[in-house]
C-alpha positions in Angstrom: 19.3 -9.6 -18.2 16.9 -9.2 -15.2 15.7 -5.9 -16.6 14.9 -7.5 -19.9 13.1 -10.4 -18.2 11.1 -7.8 -16.2 9.9 -6.0 -19.3 8.9 -9.3 -20.9 7.1 -10.3 -17.8 5.1 -7.1 -17.7 4.1 -7.4 -21.3 3.4 -11.2 -21.2 1.0 -10.7 -18.3 -1.0 -8.2 -20.3 -0.8 -9.9 -23.7 -1.3 -13.4 -22.6 -4.7 -12.5 -21.4 -5.8 -11.3 -24.9 -4.5 -14.0 -27.2 -7.9 -15.4 -28.1 -10.5 -12.7 -29.0 -14.2 -13.1 -29.0 -16.2 -12.8 -32.2 -18.3 -9.7 -32.1 -21.8 -9.7 -33.7 -22.7 -7.4 -36.5 -23.4 -3.9 -35.2 -27.2 -3.6 -35.3 -29.6 -2.4 -32.6 -27.4 -1.8 -29.6 -28.0 -0.1 -26.3 -25.6 2.1 -24.3 -25.6 0.3 -21.0 -22.9 2.0 -18.9 -20.2 4.7 -19.1 -17.0 4.8 -17.0 -14.8 7.9 -17.2 -11.3 8.5 -15.8 -10.9 12.3 -16.0 -8.0 14.7 -15.6 -9.0 17.9 -13.9 -9.6 21.0 -16.0 -7.6 24.2 -16.1 -5.8 25.1 -12.9 -3.4 27.8 -11.8 0.3 26.8 -11.7 1.3 24.5 -8.9 3.5 27.1 -7.3 2.8 30.8 -6.8 4.7 34.0 -5.9 8.0 33.5 -4.3 8.7 30.4 -6.3 10.9 29.8 -9.3 8.1 31.0 -11.6 8.1 34.3 -9.9 11.6 35.2 -10.8 12.7 33.0 -13.7 11.3 35.5 -16.1 11.3 39.3 -16.1 7.7 39.3 -17.2 4.5 39.3 -15.1 2.4 36.2 -15.3 -1.3 36.1 -16.0 -3.4 37.1 -13.0 -4.7 33.7 -12.1 -8.3 33.5 -10.8 -7.5 30.8 -8.2 -4.9 29.9 -5.6 -1.9 27.9 -6.7 -2.9 24.4 -8.0 -6.6 25.1 -7.8 -9.2 25.0 -10.6 -9.5 28.3 -12.3 -12.8 30.1 -13.1 -12.3 29.3 -16.7 -11.7 25.7 -15.8 -14.9 25.6 -13.9 -16.9 26.9 -16.9 -15.2 24.6 -19.3 -15.9 21.5 -17.2 -19.5 22.5 -16.9 -19.7 22.7 -20.7 -18.2 19.3 -20.9 -20.7 17.9 -18.5 -23.5 19.5 -20.5 -22.2 17.8 -23.7 -22.2 14.4 -22.0 -25.7 15.0 -20.8 -26.9 15.6 -24.4 -25.1 12.5 -25.6 -26.3 10.2 -22.8 -29.9 11.5 -23.3 -29.6 10.9 -27.1 -28.4 7.4 -26.5 -31.1 6.7 -24.0 -28.9 6.0 -21.0 -30.3 9.0 -19.1 -33.8 10.4 -19.4 -34.2 14.2 -19.6 -33.5 15.9 -16.3 -32.3 12.6 -14.8 -32.4 12.1 -11.1 -30.4 9.0 -10.5 -31.6 6.2 -8.3 -29.3 5.1 -5.5 -26.1 3.6 -6.7 -26.7 4.3 -10.4 -24.2 7.2 -10.6 -20.9 7.6 -8.8 -18.5 10.6 -8.7 -15.2 9.8 -7.0 -12.4 12.3 -6.9 -8.9 12.7 -5.5 -9.2 15.0 -2.4 -7.5 18.0 -4.0 -9.4 21.2 -4.7 -8.9 21.0 -8.5 -10.2 17.4 -8.8 -13.1 17.8 -6.4 -14.2 21.0 -8.2 -13.8 19.4 -11.6 -16.1 16.6 -10.6 -18.5 19.1 -9.0 -18.8 21.3 -12.1 -19.0 18.3 -14.5 -21.8 16.9 -12.4 -23.6 20.2 -12.5 -23.6 20.1 -16.3 -24.4 16.4 -16.5 -27.2 16.3 -13.9 -28.5 19.9 -13.4 -31.5 19.0 -11.3 -29.7 16.4 -9.1 -27.1 17.4 -6.5 -25.0 14.2 -6.5 -22.3 13.8 -3.8 -18.6 13.9 -4.7 -17.0 11.0 -3.0 -13.5 11.4 -1.4 -11.7 8.9 0.8 -9.0 10.9 2.6 -8.6 14.3 4.3 -9.2 17.3 2.1 -6.1 18.6 0.2 -4.2 15.3 0.7 -3.5 12.6 -2.0 -5.8 9.6 -2.1 -3.7 6.5 -2.7 -6.0 5.4 -5.5 -5.1 8.6 -7.4 -1.6 9.4 -6.2 0.8 7.9 -8.8 3.0 6.6 -6.1 5.2 3.5 -6.2 3.5 0.7 -4.3 6.8 -1.1 -3.8 10.5 -0.4 -4.5 13.5 -2.5 -4.0 17.1 -1.5 -4.7 17.2 -3.8 -7.8 13.8 -2.7 -9.0 14.9 1.0 -8.7 18.1 0.4 -10.7 16.3 -1.5 -13.4 13.5 1.1 -13.7 15.9 4.0 -13.9 18.0 2.1 -16.5 14.8 1.5 -18.5 13.9 5.2 -18.4 17.4 6.3 -19.4 17.2 4.1 -22.5 14.7 6.6 -23.9 17.8 8.9 -24.4 19.8 6.3 -26.4 23.4 5.7 -25.6 23.6 9.1 -23.8 20.9 8.0 -21.3 19.3 10.7 -19.3 21.6 13.3 -20.8 20.3 12.2 -24.2 16.7 12.9 -23.2 17.8 16.4 -22.2 19.6 16.8 -25.4 16.5 15.8 -27.4 14.6 18.6 -25.6 17.2 21.3 -26.6 15.0 22.9 -29.3 12.0 23.0 -27.0 13.8 24.4 -24.0 15.5 27.0 -26.3 12.1 28.1 -27.5 10.8 28.2 -23.9 13.7 30.3 -22.8 13.3 32.7 -25.7 9.5 33.0 -25.2 9.8 33.8 -21.5 13.1 35.8 -21.9 14.5 33.7 -19.2 18.1 34.7 -19.8 17.2 38.3 -19.1 16.0 37.4 -15.5 18.3 38.2 -12.6 17.6 34.8 -11.1 18.8 33.0 -14.2 21.9 35.2 -14.6 22.8 34.5 -11.0 22.5 30.8 -11.8 19.9 30.4 -9.1 18.2 27.5 -10.9 21.0 26.2 -13.0 21.2 25.9 -16.7 18.0 24.7 -18.2 19.9 23.1 -21.1 22.6 21.5 -19.1 23.1 19.7 -15.8 22.4 16.4 -14.2 19.0 14.8 -14.1 18.4 12.8 -11.0 15.5 10.3 -10.6 14.4 9.1 -7.2 12.1 6.1 -6.6 10.8 5.4 -3.1 8.1 3.2 -1.8 4.9 5.1 -1.1 6.0 8.2 -3.0 5.6 9.5 -6.5 8.6 9.1 -8.8 10.7 12.3 -8.4 13.0 14.2 -10.7 15.5 17.1 -10.1 17.5 19.0 -12.6 17.0 20.9 -15.8 14.1 18.9 -17.2 12.1 19.3 -14.0 12.7 23.1 -13.9 11.9 23.5 -17.6 8.7 21.5 -17.0 7.5 23.9 -14.3 7.9 26.9 -16.6 6.4 25.1 -19.7 3.4 24.0 -17.7 2.7 27.6 -16.6 3.2 28.9 -20.1 0.6 26.5 -21.5 -1.9 27.4 -18.7 -1.4 31.1 -19.5 -2.1 30.4 -23.2 -5.4 28.8 -22.2 -6.4 31.7 -20.0 -5.1 34.8 -21.8 -7.3 35.8 -24.7 -4.5 37.8 -26.4 -2.2 35.2 -28.0 0.7 37.5 -28.2 0.3 38.6 -24.6 0.1 34.9 -23.6 3.5 34.5 -25.2 5.0 37.5 -23.4 4.9 39.5 -26.6 6.2 36.8 -28.9 4.4 35.4 -32.0 4.0 31.6 -31.6 2.4 29.1 -33.9 0.4 26.1 -32.7 3.4 24.0 -33.5 5.5 26.2 -31.3 3.1 25.7 -28.4 3.2 21.9 -29.0 7.0 22.1 -28.9 7.0 23.9 -25.6 4.5 21.4 -24.1 6.7 18.5 -25.4 8.8 19.2 -22.3 5.9 18.4 -20.0 5.1 15.3 -22.0 8.7 14.1 -21.8 8.7 14.7 -18.0 5.5 12.7 -17.5 6.7 9.9 -19.8 9.9 9.6 -17.9 8.3 9.4 -14.5 5.1 7.4 -15.1 5.1 5.6 -18.4 8.0 3.2 -18.6 6.8 -0.5 -18.4 8.3 -1.2 -15.0 6.9 2.0 -13.4 3.4 2.3 -15.1 2.0 -1.0 -13.8 3.4 -0.1 -10.3 1.9 3.4 -10.0 -1.3 2.7 -11.8 -2.2 -0.5 -9.9 -4.8 0.9 -7.5 -6.5 2.9 -10.2 -6.6 0.0 -12.6 -8.3 -2.1 -9.9 -10.8 0.8 -9.3 -11.6 1.0 -13.0 -12.0 -2.7 -13.2 -14.5 -2.7 -10.3 -16.5 0.2 -11.8 -16.9 -1.6 -15.1 -18.8 -4.4 -13.4 -20.4 -2.6 -10.4 -23.9 -3.8 -10.0 -26.6 -1.3 -10.9 -24.2 1.3 -12.1 -25.0 3.4 -15.1 -22.3 6.1 -14.9 -19.0 6.5 -13.1 -16.7 9.5 -13.0 -13.2 9.1 -11.5 -11.4 12.4 -11.3 -7.6 12.6 -11.0 -4.6 13.9 -12.8 -2.6 13.7 -16.1 -0.3 11.2 -14.5 -3.3 8.9 -13.8 -4.4 8.9 -17.4 -0.9 8.5 -18.8 0.1 5.7 -16.4 -3.1 3.7 -17.0 -2.7 3.9 -20.8 0.9 2.9 -20.4 0.1 0.0 -18.1 -2.4 -1.2 -20.7 0.5 -1.2 -23.2 -1.2 1.5 -25.4 1.2 2.6 -28.1 2.6 5.9 -29.0 0.0 8.5 -30.1 -0.3 12.2 -30.8 -3.7 13.8 -30.3 -5.1 16.2 -32.9 -6.3 19.8 -32.3 -4.5 20.3 -29.0 -1.1 21.5 -27.9 -1.1 18.8 -25.2 -0.9 15.8 -27.4 -0.9 13.0 -24.7 -3.1 14.0 -21.8 -4.8 17.3 -22.5 -6.2 19.4 -19.7 -9.7 18.0 -18.8 -9.2 14.9 -20.9 -11.5 11.9 -20.3 -10.6 8.3 -20.8 -14.1 7.0 -21.7 -15.2 3.3 -21.5 -18.6 2.8 -23.2 -20.5 -0.5 -22.6 -22.9 -1.4 -25.3 -25.3 -4.4 -25.3 -26.8 -6.1 -28.2 -30.4 -7.5 -28.5 -28.8 -10.9 -27.7 -27.4 -9.5 -24.4 -23.8 -9.6 -25.7 -21.6 -6.8 -24.3 -18.7 -4.9 -25.9 -16.9 -1.7 -25.3 -15.7 1.3 -27.2 -12.8 3.3 -25.6 -11.8 6.8 -26.4 -10.1 10.0 -25.2 -12.5 12.9 -25.1 -11.2 16.5 -24.7 -11.8 20.1 -25.6 -9.5 21.3 -28.4 -7.2 24.1 -27.7 -9.5 26.4 -29.7 -12.5 25.3 -27.6 -10.5 25.9 -24.4 -9.4 29.3 -25.4 -12.8 30.5 -26.7 -15.0 28.5 -24.2 -17.2 27.3 -27.0 -20.5 25.8 -26.1 -20.4 22.0 -26.8 -23.3 20.3 -28.5 -24.0 17.2 -30.5 -23.3 19.4 -33.6 -20.2 20.9 -32.0 -18.7 18.2 -29.9 -15.4 18.0 -28.1 -12.6 16.1 -29.8 -13.3 12.3 -29.7 -10.2 10.2 -30.3 -11.0 6.5 -30.5 -8.4 4.2 -28.9 -7.5 0.9 -30.7 -6.4 -1.9 -28.4 -5.4 -5.3 -29.6 -8.5 -7.4 -30.0 -10.7 -4.6 -31.3 -12.6 -5.1 -34.5 -12.7 -2.7 -37.5 -15.4 -0.7 -35.9 -13.3 0.0 -32.7 -15.2 -2.5 -30.5 -13.8 -5.0 -28.0 -15.7 -7.8 -26.4 -16.3 -7.2 -22.7 -14.5 -10.5 -21.8 -11.4 -9.3 -23.8 -11.4 -5.9 -22.2 -11.5 -7.5 -18.7 -8.6 -9.8 -19.7 -6.6 -6.8 -20.8 -7.2 -5.0 -17.5 -6.6 -8.2 -15.5 -3.3 -8.7 -17.3 -2.1 -5.2 -16.3 -3.2 -5.7 -12.8 -1.5 -9.1 -12.5 1.6 -7.6 -14.1 2.1 -5.7 -10.9 1.8 -8.8 -8.7 4.3 -10.5 -11.0 6.8 -7.6 -10.5 6.4 -7.7 -6.7 7.0 -11.5 -6.7 10.0 -11.2 -9.0 11.8 -8.3 -7.2 11.0 -9.5 -3.6 11.7 -13.2 -4.0 14.8 -14.5 -2.4 17.5 -15.6 -4.8 17.7 -19.4 -5.0 20.7 -20.9 -3.4 23.3 -22.7 -5.7 23.2 -26.5 -5.6 25.8 -28.0 -3.3 28.9 -29.4 -5.2 
């Protein structure tokens, strides 16, 4: 019962703030006034290198990565520069930036998690966006550590909260719970194993990493740490992630699949393992408002920062996924990409438009390079843009616009949902009345 009340509390905090929506004016002469972006980093090398599971789970040799483990690759750097150049063209066309813009103090902000791949992504995007202005990349913690704003860690955990959250996650697998989630991935994991010829590896035959299609999935939730998972889904995710990165980097499609012929749908199926892993750890109602809380506050502040024209916050896929989940954004599958939830380099874009009567509204979208654009490193222009996927939140009109006040209510609802959870799970149980 308490779990159900918790879910209802989370949703009520978000939805109660958006029950009455502002009437938007007819779209006439409007001016782009501000853009705030939450970005995932671009293509990186796998998170682990030689000597790890990836090194011996397959008999094949992996692509020769152009960067150290977890760092932005050379291709990722080029692709992010191309994306920055596209945004430059768009912002110049809309009049937010003049040509060869050199921002006045405070007008532009680049803030990244202190990891190499996020700092470098912000740096290369800024080079494409502002080629004659060396803007600083802001970080708040020691290099190569996780900034609490971007780390999708749990800001509070109690024993009862942990039990309710894990139960809520397990419900995604139906009556079988966590085992049901693994069972639902059977086709995807079988395809992954066949593609990487995993069963032919000595490590797999020696059961060094267990059976990827069987075994116990264990979730761990601790205050101040990211949600963690051990078991077959976690291991399969590590391999699937590397396979997708190799597909982006290796020009020869067959070589990218270790000699196998895979369709786009096959690649999507392989990546569904990663999507499931991310969804389990970061996107359930009880978890998303917890891990996304600092970043939601940061986004909310940037949307109203005085004098700001453009903000670029650079983090990870878990950041984009948990923010959307905390805002109660529904199920979606993105087109033209094998990563259908949070593609590599994806940008969650908030556009603030102002009418002649000084009424403000927002358009919100996910912007990303298609799989074809990633693999071919296509130049992006206004005639050949990245994929722009409009997001439709409750309160938007038929043209995909939401009044600024309603957007702020939506964000404030997600932020206050966290406070409500803390209060609920840390409050002392009331004593029974005396007989």
